C-alpha positions in Angstrom: 70.7 102.6 50.0 74.2 104.0 50.0 72.8 107.5 50.5 70.7 106.5 53.6 73.8 104.5 55.0 75.9 107.8 54.7 73.2 110.0 55.9 73.0 108.2 59.1 76.7 109.0 59.9 76.5 112.5 58.5 73.9 113.2 61.1 75.8 111.3 63.9 77.0 113.3 66.8 78.3 110.8 69.1 79.4 112.1 72.6 82.0 109.6 73.5 82.5 111.1 76.8 78.9 110.3 77.7 79.2 106.8 76.5 82.5 106.0 78.2 82.4 107.9 81.3 79.8 108.1 84.2 79.4 109.8 87.4 81.6 108.2 90.0 80.0 106.9 93.1 82.3 106.3 96.0 81.3 104.4 99.2 83.4 103.9 102.3 82.4 102.1 105.5 84.5 101.8 108.6 84.2 100.5 112.1 86.7 101.0 115.0 86.8 99.8 118.6 89.1 100.7 121.5 89.4 100.1 125.0 91.8 99.1 127.8 93.2 99.9 131.3 96.3 101.6 132.6 98.2 98.3 131.8 96.9 97.4 128.4 95.1 99.2 125.6 93.7 97.6 122.5 92.5 99.3 119.2 90.8 97.6 116.2 89.5 99.1 113.0 88.4 97.7 109.7 87.0 99.6 106.6 85.6 98.8 103.0 86.1 101.2 100.1 84.4 100.9 96.8 84.8 103.3 93.8 82.9 102.3 90.5 85.4 104.6 88.6 84.9 107.4 86.2 85.0 105.1 83.1 82.9 102.1 82.3 86.1 100.0 82.5 87.3 101.0 86.2 86.4 99.6 89.5 88.2 99.4 92.9 87.5 97.6 96.1 89.6 98.0 99.2 89.4 96.2 102.4 91.6 97.3 105.5 92.4 96.1 108.9 94.3 97.8 111.7 95.0 96.2 115.1 97.1 97.5 117.9 97.8 96.3 121.6 100.1 98.2 124.0 101.1 96.5 127.3 102.7 98.3 130.4 104.3 95.7 132.7 105.7 98.4 135.1 107.1 102.1 135.1 110.3 100.8 133.3 109.1 98.2 130.7 106.2 98.4 128.0 105.7 96.6 124.7 103.4 97.1 121.7 102.2 95.1 118.8 100.7 96.4 115.6 99.2 94.8 112.6 98.0 96.7 109.5 96.7 95.1 106.3 94.8 95.9 103.3 93.6 94.1 100.1 92.9 96.0 97.0 91.1 94.7 94.0 91.1 96.9 91.0 90.1 96.5 87.3 91.6 99.0 84.8 91.5 99.1 81.0 94.5 97.9 78.9 97.1 95.1 78.6 99.5 93.8 81.0 102.6 93.8 78.8 104.3 97.3 78.7 107.7 98.8 77.9 109.1 101.2 80.2 111.2 104.2 79.4 113.3 105.0 82.5 114.6 108.2 81.0 111.3 110.0 80.7 109.6 107.8 83.4 106.8 106.6 81.0 105.3 103.3 80.0 104.1 102.3 76.5 102.0 99.5 75.5 101.6 97.8 72.1 97.7 98.1 72.2 96.4 100.2 75.1 92.8 101.0 75.5 92.6 104.5 77.0 88.9 105.8 77.3 89.9 109.4 77.7 92.2 109.4 74.7 89.6 107.6 72.7 86.8 110.0 73.6 89.1 112.9 72.9 90.4 111.9 69.4 87.7 109.7 67.9 85.4 111.1 65.3 81.9 112.1 66.5 80.6 110.7 63.2 81.3 107.1 64.4 78.7 105.6 66.4 78.9 103.1 69.3 75.6 101.3 68.4 74.0 100.4 65.2 70.2 101.4 64.4 69.0 98.3 66.2 71.1 99.0 69.4 73.7 96.4 69.0 77.5 97.3 69.2 78.6 98.7 65.8 82.0 97.7 64.7 84.5 99.7 62.5 87.8 98.7 61.1 90.8 99.6 63.0 94.3 98.1 62.2 92.5 95.8 59.8 90.1 94.2 62.4 86.6 95.1 63.5 86.8 97.4 66.7 84.3 98.8 69.1 85.6 100.5 72.2 82.9 99.2 74.4 83.6 95.6 73.5 87.3 96.2 73.9 86.9 97.7 77.4 84.6 94.8 78.4 87.3 92.2 77.3 90.6 93.9 77.4 91.4 94.7 81.1 93.9 94.3 83.7 92.8 92.8 87.2 95.2 94.2 89.8 95.2 92.4 93.2 97.5 93.9 95.9 97.9 92.7 99.3 99.8 94.9 101.9 100.7 93.7 105.3 102.7 95.3 108.0 103.6 93.7 111.4 105.4 95.8 113.9 106.5 95.3 117.4 108.0 97.9 119.8 109.9 97.6 123.1 110.3 100.6 125.5 112.7 100.3 128.6 113.4 103.3 130.8 116.6 103.1 132.7 116.3 106.2 134.4 114.5 109.6 134.0 117.2 110.7 131.6 117.9 107.6 129.7 115.5 105.2 127.8 115.7 102.6 125.1 112.9 102.3 122.5 
C-alpha cells in the first residue's frame, strides 16, 4: 500500500500553471449619445467592462458614466458642467492586513496567496486533486493546505467608487482678455 501510494506521486507531473491560470476573456460594452444646438450641447456615455482575470482567483467589473453639458448664453458668457463616475468591483487573492515598507516601496503580508509564486515554486510531485477528483490537502505550516481551496476562501473584495463633478465658467471681456 505504501509503494502504491508513493508511486502515484512519483508519476505525478502537476502543471500548476494549467490548474491556477486560464485564458482571460475581456468584455467591454459602451454607449454614447450626443446632440445640441449652437446654444447648448450635451454628451452622455456609459460603459461596462468585465475581465475574468488570468488566475482562477481574479475578477474585475467596472461601470462608468460620463455626462457633459455646455451652454452659451451670448458671445461673452458660457458655462459647462461635467460629471464623470466609475464603480469598480474587483476580487483578488490574498489577505487584507499588510505591512508597508516605504523605503523600498513594497508590501508584505503574513499569509499571502500568490498563484504565480505558488505555480512557480511548488513541486510538480504534489497534486491538486486526489484519485477520486476531490481536493487533496498537504501539510503546510502544520495545517492542511490546498491552493484551490485557499483561493476560493481567502480573497480581498475591492470596491472603489470614483466621482468627479466639474463646472466651468467662461467670460470674454474683449477680444484680447477672457476669464475661464
